[in-house]
C-alpha beads as a LAMMPS data file, in Angstrom:
LAMMPS data file: protein, C-alpha beads

409 atoms
408 bonds

1 atom types
1 bond types

-500.0 500.0 xlo xhi
-500.0 500.0 ylo yhi
-500.0 500.0 zlo zhi

Masses

1 110.0

Atoms # bond

1 1 1 65.761 -199.901 -30.952
2 1 1 67.600 -203.195 -30.472
3 1 1 66.498 -204.295 -33.930
4 1 1 66.767 -201.072 -35.940
5 1 1 69.665 -200.662 -38.416
6 1 1 71.984 -198.799 -36.057
7 1 1 75.766 -198.503 -35.690
8 1 1 77.577 -200.979 -33.458
9 1 1 77.285 -200.629 -29.700
10 1 1 79.032 -197.679 -28.080
11 1 1 78.226 -198.446 -24.432
12 1 1 80.134 -201.691 -23.892
13 1 1 83.353 -202.084 -21.935
14 1 1 85.303 -204.193 -24.417
15 1 1 88.008 -204.892 -21.830
16 1 1 85.486 -207.226 -20.204
17 1 1 83.578 -208.134 -23.373
18 1 1 86.097 -208.379 -26.218
19 1 1 83.902 -210.870 -28.089
20 1 1 81.213 -208.190 -28.505
21 1 1 83.446 -205.732 -30.345
22 1 1 82.046 -204.815 -33.731
23 1 1 78.697 -206.510 -33.136
24 1 1 75.292 -204.912 -33.519
25 1 1 72.917 -204.843 -30.522
26 1 1 70.992 -207.792 -31.965
27 1 1 74.198 -209.766 -32.478
28 1 1 75.100 -209.049 -28.845
29 1 1 71.780 -210.574 -27.804
30 1 1 72.651 -213.587 -29.958
31 1 1 75.722 -214.085 -27.762
32 1 1 73.609 -213.875 -24.585
33 1 1 71.152 -216.443 -25.924
34 1 1 74.008 -218.693 -27.060
35 1 1 75.572 -218.609 -23.586
36 1 1 72.232 -219.324 -21.893
37 1 1 71.737 -222.335 -24.148
38 1 1 75.230 -223.583 -23.390
39 1 1 74.653 -223.648 -19.624
40 1 1 71.109 -225.019 -19.814
41 1 1 69.156 -221.801 -19.150
42 1 1 65.944 -220.872 -20.926
43 1 1 65.101 -217.361 -22.127
44 1 1 61.857 -215.358 -22.348
45 1 1 62.225 -212.269 -24.512
46 1 1 60.465 -209.122 -23.313
47 1 1 59.781 -205.953 -25.265
48 1 1 60.376 -203.257 -22.696
49 1 1 60.076 -200.195 -24.923
50 1 1 60.424 -198.997 -28.506
51 1 1 63.144 -196.469 -27.785
52 1 1 66.005 -197.331 -25.433
53 1 1 65.093 -196.797 -21.751
54 1 1 61.857 -195.072 -22.758
55 1 1 59.292 -197.457 -21.301
56 1 1 57.667 -195.093 -18.823
57 1 1 56.976 -192.569 -21.584
58 1 1 55.336 -195.055 -23.934
59 1 1 51.690 -195.842 -23.292
60 1 1 51.243 -197.912 -26.458
61 1 1 53.104 -200.826 -28.006
62 1 1 54.008 -198.560 -30.911
63 1 1 54.755 -194.841 -31.222
64 1 1 51.924 -192.868 -32.859
65 1 1 52.943 -190.896 -35.961
66 1 1 56.431 -192.385 -35.940
67 1 1 57.546 -193.596 -39.398
68 1 1 59.369 -196.666 -38.040
69 1 1 57.838 -197.725 -34.704
70 1 1 54.440 -198.612 -36.159
71 1 1 52.039 -201.330 -35.044
72 1 1 52.961 -203.393 -38.103
73 1 1 56.645 -203.050 -37.209
74 1 1 55.860 -204.257 -33.689
75 1 1 54.436 -207.473 -35.148
76 1 1 57.173 -207.889 -37.772
77 1 1 59.913 -207.494 -35.159
78 1 1 58.404 -210.240 -33.019
79 1 1 58.081 -212.522 -36.016
80 1 1 61.700 -211.902 -36.943
81 1 1 62.864 -212.795 -33.416
82 1 1 60.627 -215.863 -33.307
83 1 1 62.241 -217.130 -36.508
84 1 1 65.753 -216.088 -35.492
85 1 1 65.637 -218.037 -32.231
86 1 1 63.599 -221.011 -33.432
87 1 1 64.999 -224.535 -33.300
88 1 1 66.621 -226.671 -30.632
89 1 1 69.784 -226.510 -28.621
90 1 1 71.482 -229.483 -26.993
91 1 1 74.021 -229.054 -24.217
92 1 1 75.895 -231.439 -21.941
93 1 1 75.678 -230.622 -18.252
94 1 1 76.203 -232.614 -15.083
95 1 1 72.919 -232.883 -13.210
96 1 1 72.824 -233.499 -9.462
97 1 1 70.378 -236.378 -9.663
98 1 1 70.519 -239.702 -7.779
99 1 1 71.212 -242.661 -10.002
100 1 1 69.049 -245.520 -8.748
101 1 1 69.465 -245.670 -4.970
102 1 1 73.132 -244.936 -4.478
103 1 1 75.211 -241.783 -4.221
104 1 1 76.426 -241.667 -7.789
105 1 1 75.468 -238.845 -10.085
106 1 1 75.359 -238.778 -13.844
107 1 1 75.466 -236.463 -16.813
108 1 1 72.341 -235.766 -18.813
109 1 1 71.797 -234.286 -22.247
110 1 1 69.372 -231.380 -22.006
111 1 1 67.389 -230.746 -25.157
112 1 1 64.928 -227.967 -25.909
113 1 1 64.541 -224.502 -27.302
114 1 1 66.715 -221.926 -25.537
115 1 1 64.226 -219.107 -26.148
116 1 1 60.860 -220.420 -24.970
117 1 1 58.561 -217.444 -25.305
118 1 1 57.683 -213.812 -25.855
119 1 1 56.483 -211.366 -23.210
120 1 1 54.825 -209.171 -25.827
121 1 1 54.940 -205.789 -24.123
122 1 1 56.184 -204.676 -20.740
123 1 1 53.968 -202.626 -18.398
124 1 1 50.806 -201.978 -20.453
125 1 1 49.307 -198.833 -19.007
126 1 1 46.603 -196.197 -19.437
127 1 1 45.665 -193.655 -20.560
128 1 1 46.078 -194.814 -24.145
129 1 1 45.920 -198.581 -23.603
130 1 1 42.649 -200.317 -22.756
131 1 1 41.408 -203.926 -22.522
132 1 1 38.324 -204.985 -24.422
133 1 1 37.293 -201.583 -25.735
134 1 1 38.495 -198.641 -27.789
135 1 1 37.802 -194.925 -27.644
136 1 1 38.749 -191.746 -29.473
137 1 1 42.269 -191.840 -28.006
138 1 1 42.630 -195.412 -26.785
139 1 1 43.610 -198.752 -28.335
140 1 1 42.684 -202.275 -27.261
141 1 1 45.767 -204.033 -25.877
142 1 1 43.914 -207.360 -25.770
143 1 1 43.349 -207.326 -29.544
144 1 1 46.943 -206.187 -30.149
145 1 1 48.302 -209.033 -27.988
146 1 1 46.026 -211.524 -29.704
147 1 1 47.108 -210.345 -33.171
148 1 1 50.816 -210.327 -32.338
149 1 1 50.614 -213.673 -30.525
150 1 1 48.945 -215.367 -33.482
151 1 1 51.484 -213.819 -35.865
152 1 1 54.328 -215.271 -33.761
153 1 1 52.727 -218.725 -33.599
154 1 1 52.313 -218.686 -37.379
155 1 1 56.121 -218.670 -37.765
156 1 1 57.167 -220.395 -34.521
157 1 1 54.557 -222.573 -32.860
158 1 1 56.998 -223.591 -30.088
159 1 1 56.848 -220.369 -28.127
160 1 1 54.748 -219.525 -25.106
161 1 1 52.977 -216.174 -25.500
162 1 1 53.042 -214.053 -22.323
163 1 1 50.417 -211.300 -22.106
164 1 1 50.652 -208.762 -19.291
165 1 1 47.648 -207.130 -17.665
166 1 1 46.894 -203.433 -17.745
167 1 1 48.220 -200.990 -15.205
168 1 1 45.940 -199.194 -12.754
169 1 1 46.557 -196.525 -10.129
170 1 1 50.235 -196.138 -10.990
171 1 1 50.758 -199.921 -11.023
172 1 1 51.741 -200.987 -14.576
173 1 1 50.960 -204.493 -15.760
174 1 1 49.090 -205.538 -12.640
175 1 1 45.397 -205.938 -13.498
176 1 1 43.862 -208.946 -15.254
177 1 1 40.281 -208.477 -14.070
178 1 1 39.142 -207.772 -17.638
179 1 1 40.165 -211.270 -18.746
180 1 1 36.975 -212.652 -17.178
181 1 1 34.838 -211.052 -19.875
182 1 1 37.429 -210.449 -22.618
183 1 1 40.069 -213.199 -22.719
184 1 1 42.908 -213.337 -25.219
185 1 1 42.100 -215.969 -27.863
186 1 1 45.091 -217.511 -29.618
187 1 1 45.185 -219.910 -32.554
188 1 1 46.946 -222.299 -30.141
189 1 1 45.263 -221.650 -26.754
190 1 1 47.703 -223.918 -24.910
191 1 1 50.545 -221.488 -25.624
192 1 1 48.967 -218.586 -23.669
193 1 1 50.305 -217.460 -20.279
194 1 1 48.984 -214.359 -18.517
195 1 1 51.550 -212.223 -16.705
196 1 1 51.423 -209.573 -13.963
197 1 1 53.767 -207.336 -12.016
198 1 1 53.346 -207.143 -8.248
199 1 1 55.366 -204.603 -6.295
200 1 1 55.920 -203.621 -2.683
201 1 1 55.275 -200.283 -1.016
202 1 1 58.817 -199.277 -2.021
203 1 1 57.501 -198.744 -5.557
204 1 1 54.200 -196.974 -4.840
205 1 1 52.071 -196.167 -1.798
206 1 1 48.977 -198.094 -2.811
207 1 1 45.935 -197.876 -0.545
208 1 1 46.030 -201.560 0.393
209 1 1 49.340 -201.089 2.206
210 1 1 47.502 -198.840 4.697
211 1 1 44.436 -201.016 5.142
212 1 1 43.902 -201.841 8.848
213 1 1 43.735 -205.533 7.972
214 1 1 47.161 -205.524 6.215
215 1 1 48.749 -207.956 5.404
216 1 1 45.811 -210.382 5.592
217 1 1 44.014 -208.329 2.923
218 1 1 46.598 -209.186 0.271
219 1 1 45.311 -212.609 -0.782
220 1 1 41.827 -211.269 -1.534
221 1 1 43.403 -208.394 -3.473
222 1 1 45.583 -210.690 -5.596
223 1 1 42.684 -213.112 -6.133
224 1 1 40.436 -210.347 -7.464
225 1 1 43.059 -208.828 -9.781
226 1 1 44.801 -211.873 -11.250
227 1 1 44.981 -214.856 -8.893
228 1 1 41.489 -216.098 -9.765
229 1 1 42.875 -217.359 -13.086
230 1 1 45.276 -219.695 -11.287
231 1 1 42.924 -220.625 -8.446
232 1 1 40.193 -221.627 -10.896
233 1 1 42.674 -223.421 -13.207
234 1 1 41.842 -221.065 -16.078
235 1 1 45.430 -220.171 -16.961
236 1 1 48.976 -220.241 -15.626
237 1 1 50.089 -216.975 -14.064
238 1 1 53.611 -215.669 -14.514
239 1 1 54.440 -213.048 -11.862
240 1 1 56.823 -211.413 -14.282
241 1 1 58.300 -208.836 -11.930
242 1 1 58.367 -208.373 -8.160
243 1 1 60.822 -207.183 -5.547
244 1 1 61.514 -204.933 -2.587
245 1 1 64.367 -202.959 -1.037
246 1 1 62.952 -203.559 2.479
247 1 1 62.731 -199.816 3.106
248 1 1 59.961 -200.540 5.569
249 1 1 61.451 -203.702 7.027
250 1 1 58.321 -204.955 8.802
251 1 1 55.735 -204.227 6.110
252 1 1 57.966 -205.357 3.253
253 1 1 58.753 -208.590 5.077
254 1 1 55.033 -209.215 5.512
255 1 1 54.336 -208.414 1.850
256 1 1 57.061 -210.682 0.441
257 1 1 56.198 -213.526 2.812
258 1 1 52.541 -213.373 1.790
259 1 1 53.387 -213.146 -1.922
260 1 1 55.803 -216.098 -1.890
261 1 1 53.271 -218.201 0.025
262 1 1 50.557 -217.278 -2.481
263 1 1 52.798 -218.106 -5.449
264 1 1 53.559 -221.441 -3.769
265 1 1 49.860 -222.281 -3.837
266 1 1 48.690 -221.134 -0.393
267 1 1 45.547 -219.493 -1.756
268 1 1 43.985 -219.348 1.719
269 1 1 45.434 -218.398 5.103
270 1 1 45.572 -221.923 6.567
271 1 1 49.279 -222.304 5.760
272 1 1 48.729 -225.342 3.501
273 1 1 49.203 -225.416 -0.262
274 1 1 45.982 -225.780 -2.264
275 1 1 47.789 -227.278 -5.249
276 1 1 47.051 -230.853 -6.206
277 1 1 49.667 -233.590 -6.205
278 1 1 52.124 -233.080 -9.043
279 1 1 51.224 -229.432 -9.578
280 1 1 53.736 -226.595 -9.403
281 1 1 53.246 -223.128 -7.939
282 1 1 53.017 -219.907 -9.904
283 1 1 55.992 -219.078 -12.108
284 1 1 57.836 -215.872 -11.376
285 1 1 60.663 -213.529 -12.313
286 1 1 62.228 -211.411 -9.605
287 1 1 62.800 -207.704 -9.943
288 1 1 64.578 -204.940 -11.729
289 1 1 67.230 -202.517 -10.571
290 1 1 64.639 -199.987 -9.403
291 1 1 62.534 -202.308 -7.205
292 1 1 64.993 -204.762 -5.689
293 1 1 66.569 -207.713 -7.446
294 1 1 67.917 -211.176 -6.713
295 1 1 71.477 -210.194 -7.626
296 1 1 73.571 -207.524 -5.967
297 1 1 74.740 -204.625 -8.071
298 1 1 77.930 -206.406 -9.066
299 1 1 75.580 -208.760 -10.990
300 1 1 77.625 -211.697 -9.722
301 1 1 76.657 -212.287 -6.101
302 1 1 73.221 -213.172 -4.770
303 1 1 71.201 -210.861 -2.533
304 1 1 71.014 -213.284 0.374
305 1 1 68.137 -211.441 2.061
306 1 1 65.816 -211.794 -0.928
307 1 1 67.033 -215.334 -1.581
308 1 1 66.120 -216.333 1.974
309 1 1 62.455 -215.851 1.040
310 1 1 62.699 -217.625 -2.299
311 1 1 65.057 -220.552 -1.771
312 1 1 62.303 -222.951 -0.703
313 1 1 60.547 -222.214 -4.012
314 1 1 63.446 -223.555 -6.044
315 1 1 64.082 -227.142 -6.957
316 1 1 67.132 -228.590 -5.165
317 1 1 69.925 -226.349 -6.341
318 1 1 72.976 -227.421 -8.253
319 1 1 76.212 -226.671 -6.460
320 1 1 79.701 -226.023 -7.750
321 1 1 81.091 -223.773 -10.465
322 1 1 79.206 -222.641 -13.530
323 1 1 80.128 -224.762 -16.567
324 1 1 82.903 -223.194 -18.606
325 1 1 81.960 -221.431 -21.843
326 1 1 84.031 -219.615 -24.450
327 1 1 81.922 -217.219 -26.550
328 1 1 82.640 -216.720 -30.210
329 1 1 81.528 -214.002 -32.575
330 1 1 81.009 -216.452 -35.438
331 1 1 78.702 -219.472 -35.610
332 1 1 80.297 -222.710 -34.518
333 1 1 79.277 -226.260 -33.828
334 1 1 77.220 -226.856 -30.729
335 1 1 79.588 -227.092 -27.762
336 1 1 79.773 -229.903 -25.264
337 1 1 79.663 -228.420 -21.778
338 1 1 80.791 -230.502 -18.811
339 1 1 80.732 -229.077 -15.310
340 1 1 82.586 -230.310 -12.252
341 1 1 79.653 -230.391 -9.879
342 1 1 80.074 -232.371 -6.701
343 1 1 77.366 -234.381 -4.983
344 1 1 75.730 -232.738 -1.992
345 1 1 73.523 -234.073 0.735
346 1 1 70.013 -234.862 -0.390
347 1 1 67.661 -232.188 1.002
348 1 1 65.067 -233.309 3.481
349 1 1 61.501 -232.061 3.546
350 1 1 58.964 -232.140 6.336
351 1 1 55.395 -232.333 5.135
352 1 1 52.908 -229.917 6.652
353 1 1 49.967 -231.474 8.486
354 1 1 46.671 -230.890 6.740
355 1 1 43.055 -231.569 7.645
356 1 1 42.021 -231.239 4.022
357 1 1 40.845 -234.344 2.158
358 1 1 43.473 -235.911 -0.032
359 1 1 43.061 -234.596 -3.552
360 1 1 43.519 -236.832 -6.568
361 1 1 46.726 -236.519 -8.526
362 1 1 46.636 -233.707 -11.057
363 1 1 49.781 -234.661 -12.939
364 1 1 48.781 -234.177 -16.570
365 1 1 48.333 -237.586 -18.181
366 1 1 48.520 -236.159 -21.668
367 1 1 49.643 -232.953 -23.281
368 1 1 47.183 -230.768 -25.181
369 1 1 46.716 -231.495 -28.856
370 1 1 48.024 -228.366 -30.541
371 1 1 46.641 -227.780 -34.002
372 1 1 47.644 -224.907 -36.258
373 1 1 46.259 -224.467 -39.760
374 1 1 44.840 -227.979 -39.600
375 1 1 48.166 -229.622 -38.719
376 1 1 49.054 -231.144 -35.332
377 1 1 51.962 -229.278 -33.741
378 1 1 54.519 -230.601 -31.250
379 1 1 55.672 -228.098 -28.631
380 1 1 58.356 -228.283 -25.954
381 1 1 56.334 -226.195 -23.492
382 1 1 52.579 -225.642 -23.347
383 1 1 49.854 -225.210 -20.731
384 1 1 47.203 -227.392 -19.086
385 1 1 44.797 -225.522 -16.803
386 1 1 46.931 -223.415 -14.480
387 1 1 50.086 -225.425 -15.170
388 1 1 52.962 -224.987 -17.621
389 1 1 54.041 -228.438 -18.796
390 1 1 57.033 -229.804 -20.669
391 1 1 57.096 -232.131 -23.662
392 1 1 56.399 -235.131 -21.396
393 1 1 53.369 -233.514 -19.779
394 1 1 55.190 -232.873 -16.498
395 1 1 54.381 -229.651 -14.648
396 1 1 57.241 -227.178 -14.550
397 1 1 57.806 -223.861 -12.837
398 1 1 59.662 -220.912 -14.315
399 1 1 61.937 -219.155 -11.812
400 1 1 63.648 -216.250 -13.553
401 1 1 65.633 -213.061 -13.115
402 1 1 64.859 -209.971 -15.184
403 1 1 67.708 -208.764 -17.364
404 1 1 68.070 -205.945 -19.858
405 1 1 69.812 -205.960 -23.221
406 1 1 69.424 -202.412 -24.563
407 1 1 71.102 -199.995 -26.906
408 1 1 72.036 -196.552 -25.570
409 1 1 73.040 -193.837 -28.007

Bonds

1 1 1 2
2 1 2 3
3 1 3 4
4 1 4 5
5 1 5 6
6 1 6 7
7 1 7 8
8 1 8 9
9 1 9 10
10 1 10 11
11 1 11 12
12 1 12 13
13 1 13 14
14 1 14 15
15 1 15 16
16 1 16 17
17 1 17 18
18 1 18 19
19 1 19 20
20 1 20 21
21 1 21 22
22 1 22 23
23 1 23 24
24 1 24 25
25 1 25 26
26 1 26 27
27 1 27 28
28 1 28 29
29 1 29 30
30 1 30 31
31 1 31 32
32 1 32 33
33 1 33 34
34 1 34 35
35 1 35 36
36 1 36 37
37 1 37 38
38 1 38 39
39 1 39 40
40 1 40 41
41 1 41 42
42 1 42 43
43 1 43 44
44 1 44 45
45 1 45 46
46 1 46 47
47 1 47 48
48 1 48 49
49 1 49 50
50 1 50 51
51 1 51 52
52 1 52 53
53 1 53 54
54 1 54 55
55 1 55 56
56 1 56 57
57 1 57 58
58 1 58 59
59 1 59 60
60 1 60 61
61 1 61 62
62 1 62 63
63 1 63 64
64 1 64 65
65 1 65 66
66 1 66 67
67 1 67 68
68 1 68 69
69 1 69 70
70 1 70 71
71 1 71 72
72 1 72 73
73 1 73 74
74 1 74 75
75 1 75 76
76 1 76 77
77 1 77 78
78 1 78 79
79 1 79 80
80 1 80 81
81 1 81 82
82 1 82 83
83 1 83 84
84 1 84 85
85 1 85 86
86 1 86 87
87 1 87 88
88 1 88 89
89 1 89 90
90 1 90 91
91 1 91 92
92 1 92 93
93 1 93 94
94 1 94 95
95 1 95 96
96 1 96 97
97 1 97 98
98 1 98 99
99 1 99 100
100 1 100 101
101 1 101 102
102 1 102 103
103 1 103 104
104 1 104 105
105 1 105 106
106 1 106 107
107 1 107 108
108 1 108 109
109 1 109 110
110 1 110 111
111 1 111 112
112 1 112 113
113 1 113 114
114 1 114 115
115 1 115 116
116 1 116 117
117 1 117 118
118 1 118 119
119 1 119 120
120 1 120 121
121 1 121 122
122 1 122 123
123 1 123 124
124 1 124 125
125 1 125 126
126 1 126 127
127 1 127 128
128 1 128 129
129 1 129 130
130 1 130 131
131 1 131 132
132 1 132 133
133 1 133 134
134 1 134 135
135 1 135 136
136 1 136 137
137 1 137 138
138 1 138 139
139 1 139 140
140 1 140 141
141 1 141 142
142 1 142 143
143 1 143 144
144 1 144 145
145 1 145 146
146 1 146 147
147 1 147 148
148 1 148 149
149 1 149 150
150 1 150 151
151 1 151 152
152 1 152 153
153 1 153 154
154 1 154 155
155 1 155 156
156 1 156 157
157 1 157 158
158 1 158 159
159 1 159 160
160 1 160 161
161 1 161 162
162 1 162 163
163 1 163 164
164 1 164 165
165 1 165 166
166 1 166 167
167 1 167 168
168 1 168 169
169 1 169 170
170 1 170 171
171 1 171 172
172 1 172 173
173 1 173 174
174 1 174 175
175 1 175 176
176 1 176 177
177 1 177 178
178 1 178 179
179 1 179 180
180 1 180 181
181 1 181 182
182 1 182 183
183 1 183 184
184 1 184 185
185 1 185 186
186 1 186 187
187 1 187 188
188 1 188 189
189 1 189 190
190 1 190 191
191 1 191 192
192 1 192 193
193 1 193 194
194 1 194 195
195 1 195 196
196 1 196 197
197 1 197 198
198 1 198 199
199 1 199 200
200 1 200 201
201 1 201 202
202 1 202 203
203 1 203 204
204 1 204 205
205 1 205 206
206 1 206 207
207 1 207 208
208 1 208 209
209 1 209 210
210 1 210 211
211 1 211 212
212 1 212 213
213 1 213 214
214 1 214 215
215 1 215 216
216 1 216 217
217 1 217 218
218 1 218 219
219 1 219 220
220 1 220 221
221 1 221 222
222 1 222 223
223 1 223 224
224 1 224 225
225 1 225 226
226 1 226 227
227 1 227 228
228 1 228 229
229 1 229 230
230 1 230 231
231 1 231 232
232 1 232 233
233 1 233 234
234 1 234 235
235 1 235 236
236 1 236 237
237 1 237 238
238 1 238 239
239 1 239 240
240 1 240 241
241 1 241 242
242 1 242 243
243 1 243 244
244 1 244 245
245 1 245 246
246 1 246 247
247 1 247 248
248 1 248 249
249 1 249 250
250 1 250 251
251 1 251 252
252 1 252 253
253 1 253 254
254 1 254 255
255 1 255 256
256 1 256 257
257 1 257 258
258 1 258 259
259 1 259 260
260 1 260 261
261 1 261 262
262 1 262 263
263 1 263 264
264 1 264 265
265 1 265 266
266 1 266 267
267 1 267 268
268 1 268 269
269 1 269 270
270 1 270 271
271 1 271 272
272 1 272 273
273 1 273 274
274 1 274 275
275 1 275 276
276 1 276 277
277 1 277 278
278 1 278 279
279 1 279 280
280 1 280 281
281 1 281 282
282 1 282 283
283 1 283 284
284 1 284 285
285 1 285 286
286 1 286 287
287 1 287 288
288 1 288 289
289 1 289 290
290 1 290 291
291 1 291 292
292 1 292 293
293 1 293 294
294 1 294 295
295 1 295 296
296 1 296 297
297 1 297 298
298 1 298 299
299 1 299 300
300 1 300 301
301 1 301 302
302 1 302 303
303 1 303 304
304 1 304 305
305 1 305 306
306 1 306 307
307 1 307 308
308 1 308 309
309 1 309 310
310 1 310 311
311 1 311 312
312 1 312 313
313 1 313 314
314 1 314 315
315 1 315 316
316 1 316 317
317 1 317 318
318 1 318 319
319 1 319 320
320 1 320 321
321 1 321 322
322 1 322 323
323 1 323 324
324 1 324 325
325 1 325 326
326 1 326 327
327 1 327 328
328 1 328 329
329 1 329 330
330 1 330 331
331 1 331 332
332 1 332 333
333 1 333 334
334 1 334 335
335 1 335 336
336 1 336 337
337 1 337 338
338 1 338 339
339 1 339 340
340 1 340 341
341 1 341 342
342 1 342 343
343 1 343 344
344 1 344 345
345 1 345 346
346 1 346 347
347 1 347 348
348 1 348 349
349 1 349 350
350 1 350 351
351 1 351 352
352 1 352 353
353 1 353 354
354 1 354 355
355 1 355 356
356 1 356 357
357 1 357 358
358 1 358 359
359 1 359 360
360 1 360 361
361 1 361 362
362 1 362 363
363 1 363 364
364 1 364 365
365 1 365 366
366 1 366 367
367 1 367 368
368 1 368 369
369 1 369 370
370 1 370 371
371 1 371 372
372 1 372 373
373 1 373 374
374 1 374 375
375 1 375 376
376 1 376 377
377 1 377 378
378 1 378 379
379 1 379 380
380 1 380 381
381 1 381 382
382 1 382 383
383 1 383 384
384 1 384 385
385 1 385 386
386 1 386 387
387 1 387 388
388 1 388 389
389 1 389 390
390 1 390 391
391 1 391 392
392 1 392 393
393 1 393 394
394 1 394 395
395 1 395 396
396 1 396 397
397 1 397 398
398 1 398 399
399 1 399 400
400 1 400 401
401 1 401 402
402 1 402 403
403 1 403 404
404 1 404 405
405 1 405 406
406 1 406 407
407 1 407 408
408 1 408 409
């Protein structure tokens, strides 16, 4: 619905957003992307539903018998967005980074695409969606994701293509077991990232929450459903949605602690990361309004309880005010953004003792050779094994917050 030819938005408080007056929903998203680029953030677009706020009622990536929301329209919309947000964006930010060995800090120019990928469809779920097979009333989501992903790469080879697993037992987007026998095959394999949603008991009373071995049973569960892809270096995993309200304080604490440890590479229970030197843990995006989120409901302040679990998973944080930014409703030259960040004490880290043999460095020495239609393609972000890497072949980790841009009639 964001892309359909609709009237201008009717659900915006223009007292707080005067620059959005008179804009279409898609033009409003342009402003969000422009702001993110200006402050050095990267964006992954996600198709949550065809109709506004209708995701739970839609079991397919299109609406059967609808004259507009067809499967072809699904692909065309993604291609349009991939072309609309193609290109590079350069911004000037002050980075808290030691210069040589003294206490001075310097500004850096950050270059790269603001929109880095497409999460093709949110919460794939039965009964109409299947993986690797079709029936009288079912469609193969794997083939649909493969077709749409290749169509996107044909017009924008820079993007990562995020493909979510199927839902099972009331748990949308959580199962990638079928990938073992029926993987997604893209024209540029290094642009593929598998994605899952992993939720606490607050969302659904799954049987594993009542297992007598809980919470030690969780690692084996995650490994069997999706973690094996990361553990065996088959593909990066993006935990695209997780969160908790801590309704059951003890069990939810155990669940989130185990999940964060697993995403940080503790694939066994010995308390030591199994990642090689130079590797990053699993990428993730924390919650939605209905399952617990990283921001409080004012959308300005951080939920300190959730952050207490996640803060060690971040790189050393920048401190100080957000760089200033003045949005405009018309295209303008790329702005120069300068923040007033102040140096902070360098964080200290205490290495965990380990009896494991020292593993060789797994820092990628070269990026994959991406070839599309016989031509070598340069990409800003791609994948090597279970790692997402940047243009220099350095492992990176996506740490994100889910956000909606919708149109409500």
